[in-house]
N, C-alpha and C positions, 0 to 999 in steps of 0.2 A: 504494499500499499504506499503510495506517495502522499506525504503529508505536507500541507502548506502552512504558512503562518496565518493565524486568524486575522491578523492586522491587515492582510491584503484582500480580505473578502470585501467586495464592493458594498456600500450602504444599500439597505433594502434587499439584499440577496436572500434567496430561499435555499436552505440546505436541508438535506434529508439523511442525517446520520443514524445508524443504529448505536446502541450503547457503547460498544468498543470503539467505534469511529469517533464518537463524541469525546470519549475519554482521551483518545490519542490526539485529537485536534486541539482540545482546550486544556489538557492536562488537569481535568476535573472529573470527579465521579458524576455520572449522568443522572443525578437526582433532578426532580422537578424544580426545586429551588435553584440549583446551579444552572439549569437550562434557562430559567427565567432571567437570571442575572446576565448570562451570556447574550441572550436575545436583546436585552436592554443595552448592554455595554457596546455591542457591535452593530446595533440597529438591524438585526436579522429576523427573518421568519424561519423557525426551525420546526421541522417535522421529525420528532424523536421517535424512532420505530422500536417497537417491542411487543410484548404481549398485549399491552394497551399502547396505542399511539397517542402522542400529544403534538398539537400544533400550537406554537407559541410565537408571539411577537412582543414588542415592548408594551402593548396595550392589553392583550388578553391571552388566555390559555384555553384551549379546547381539548377535551379528552375524547378519543375515538375508541369505542369498545369494539370487540370482535376482531382484534388483530390476530395475526398468525406469526408465531415466533420464527417459523421457517422463512418468512419474508424479510427477516431482519439481517440475513447474511449477505454480505456484499464486500467488495474490495475497494470501493471508492465512494466518496460523498458527492452526490450530484449537487450542482450549484446553478441557480438561475438568477438572472437579473433582468429587471424591466428596462430594456434599452430605450 
């Protein structure tokens, strides 16, 4: 897995890490509280994938039930930006 510095993520980017990718990218445990802090600090929208998925930005957090832990395996964090 290639890891970038979170400081180079463009403002308002959307990232979709699973728990290990989040921990690797931000050097933090992927707790809901840490994810909220990161979303605010870097002005990101984060889809944190797991048994329950969470979508967070600096203003709100939404829990998505019915996740599939098998869908959380990946080798890269996808990143989108509204150009």
